[in-house]
N, C-alpha and C positions, 0 to 999 in steps of 0.2 A: 533449421533449428534455432530457436531463440535463446539468447544469452540471459541468464538469470544472475543478478548481483545479490550478495548478502550485505545488508547495511544495518547499522544500528538504527532503531526506530527514530531516534532524534534527528537522523539524516533524511527521513522520508519527507517529501515535499508534495504540495498540491500538484496534480497532473501526473505523478508517478503511477505506475501500474503494479500493484502487488500481485504475486502469484502464489496460490495455495499449494500445499503438498499434493492435492488432487489435480493440479495443473489448471485451475480456474483462475481467471484474471479479474481484478477489481480495481477501478480507477479511484485514486485518492481525491476527495473533494475538499477536505478540511483537516488541518492538524492544529491541535491546541494543547497547551500545557494544562495538566490537571494535578494539582498538588505536586508530588514528585514524579508523576507519570506523564505519558503522552497519550492523548485520545486521537485516534485516526478515524475519520469518517470516510466512507467510500460508497461507490455505486457498483452494483453487479452488472454484467452484460444485459440482463433483463430489465434494468432500471431500478431495481430494488436498493434502497439505502440500508446501510449497516454501519456498525462502528465497533471498535475494540479499544481497550486501554492496555498499555504495556509500559514496562520500565523503559527509561530512555536508552539504556544499554542493551535491551532485548534485540534480537536479530530478526529482520524482515527480509523476505525474498521479493526483489524488485526486478521487473523486466528492464534490461539494459537499454539506455536511451530514452526511457519513459514513453515509449510508443503508446498512444491512446488506444483504448479497446476498439473504437470505431475503425482505426487504421490497421489494426493487427489482423 
């Protein structure tokens, strides 16, 4: 069983693995400040790129230890 941490989006770093409510994993490739928010770019296990923008204090689900998708 993998351990999921809840972190504020401002604490998410490149290499972290985000976990969705549907238990899908996405590897963070870039994090940038956009106005008052944070833009997080990621790759899906299939190699598709995506992004979302959130408030810095929003909560993100992150796989503990930041284990990359390829190693999970």
